[in-house]
C-alpha positions in Angstrom: 0.3 31.7 24.9 -1.3 35.0 24.5 -5.1 35.0 24.2 -5.9 36.9 21.0 -9.5 36.0 20.6 -12.1 33.2 20.2 -12.3 30.5 17.6 -15.2 32.3 16.0 -13.2 35.5 15.8 -10.3 33.6 14.2 -12.8 32.2 11.6 -14.0 35.7 10.8 -10.4 36.8 10.4 -9.5 33.9 8.3 -12.5 34.4 6.0 -11.0 37.8 5.2 -7.9 36.2 3.9 -9.4 33.5 1.7 -9.7 34.5 -2.0 -13.1 33.0 -2.4 -14.7 34.9 0.6 -12.4 37.8 1.3 -14.4 40.4 -0.6 -17.8 39.1 0.6 -16.9 39.4 4.3 -18.2 42.7 5.8 -16.3 44.0 8.7 -18.9 45.3 11.2 -19.4 46.1 14.9 -19.9 42.4 15.7 -16.7 41.1 14.2 -14.2 44.0 14.0 -12.6 43.5 17.4 -11.6 39.9 16.7 -10.5 40.7 13.1 -8.4 43.6 14.3 -6.8 41.5 17.1 -5.8 38.7 14.7 -4.7 41.0 11.9 -2.4 42.7 14.3 -1.1 39.5 15.8 -0.4 37.9 12.3 0.7 41.3 10.9 -1.8 41.4 8.1 -1.3 45.2 7.6 -3.9 45.7 4.8 -6.6 44.1 6.9 -5.6 46.1 9.9 -5.8 49.3 7.9 -9.3 48.2 6.7 -10.3 47.8 10.4 -9.0 51.3 11.1 -11.1 52.7 8.2 -14.2 50.9 9.4 -13.7 52.1 13.0 -14.0 55.7 11.7 -17.7 55.0 11.4 -18.2 53.9 15.0 -18.9 56.3 17.9 -15.7 57.3 19.7 -15.3 56.1 23.2 -12.6 55.5 25.8 -12.7 51.8 25.0 -12.2 52.5 21.3 -9.4 54.9 22.2 -7.6 52.2 24.2 -8.1 49.8 21.3 -6.5 52.3 18.9 -3.7 52.8 21.3 -3.1 49.1 21.7 -3.0 48.4 18.0 -1.3 51.6 16.8 -4.3 52.9 14.8 -3.2 56.5 14.4 -6.3 57.9 12.7 -8.7 56.3 15.1 -6.6 57.3 18.1 -6.5 60.9 17.0 -10.3 60.9 16.3 -11.0 59.4 19.8 -8.7 61.8 21.6 -10.3 64.8 19.9 -13.8 63.5 20.8 -13.0 62.8 24.4 -11.2 66.1 24.8 -14.2 67.9 23.3 -16.7 66.4 25.8 -14.9 64.5 28.5 -17.9 64.6 30.8 -20.0 62.6 28.4 -17.5 59.6 28.3 -16.6 57.0 31.0 -12.9 57.6 31.4 -12.3 55.0 34.1 -10.7 52.6 31.6 -7.9 55.2 31.2 -6.9 55.4 34.8 -3.9 53.1 34.3 -2.8 54.9 31.1 -1.4 58.3 32.0 0.1 58.8 28.5 -3.3 58.5 26.9 -4.8 60.9 29.5 -2.0 63.3 28.8 -2.8 63.2 25.1 -6.4 64.2 25.9 -5.3 67.0 28.1 -2.8 68.1 25.5 -5.5 68.2 22.9 -7.6 70.3 25.3 -4.7 72.7 25.8 -4.2 72.9 22.0 -7.8 73.7 21.5 -7.5 76.4 24.2 -4.4 77.9 22.5 -6.1 77.9 19.1 -9.1 79.7 20.7 -6.8 82.3 22.4 -5.1 83.0 19.1 -8.6 83.8 17.7 -9.0 86.2 20.6 -11.7 84.1 22.2 -11.9 84.2 26.0 -10.8 80.7 27.2 -10.9 81.2 30.9 -13.8 78.8 31.0 -11.5 75.9 30.0 -9.7 75.9 33.4 -12.8 74.8 35.4 -13.4 72.0 32.8 -9.8 70.8 33.2 -10.1 70.9 37.0 -13.4 69.0 36.8 -11.8 66.4 34.4 -8.8 65.9 36.7 -11.1 65.6 39.7 -13.3 63.0 37.9 -10.2 61.0 36.9 -8.9 61.2 40.5 -12.2 60.0 41.9 -12.4 57.1 39.4 -8.8 56.1 40.2 -9.7 55.9 43.9 -12.7 53.6 43.2 
């Protein structure tokens, strides 16, 4: 059987479904991961969307990007891709080394930003060294 989460995480998830406690449960940084995992597994779409909404308030990271990718959280995924593309050097991208499609989305976003800037007649030649540096860092992390 697939390991979805802990008994405590299931209790948090189940509390969100009970009529007497559903509206008093606050989804927060401590319980969101378990609630999201169980809401995805049991296909409780409204609760999953609530998790997606709450995640918008948390700092983007490579781990949150992978979580959004795993659970199909479109808004959270786009937000994290944009954040990581904007400042890739600030984030630990090692969790992405086995996910080339996610890395491609980040690079594609960087290219899109570059094309937008060119359209506004801004000199974007400085983006190439950033892309080279990002690819170098990814390559180094993949080797370790």
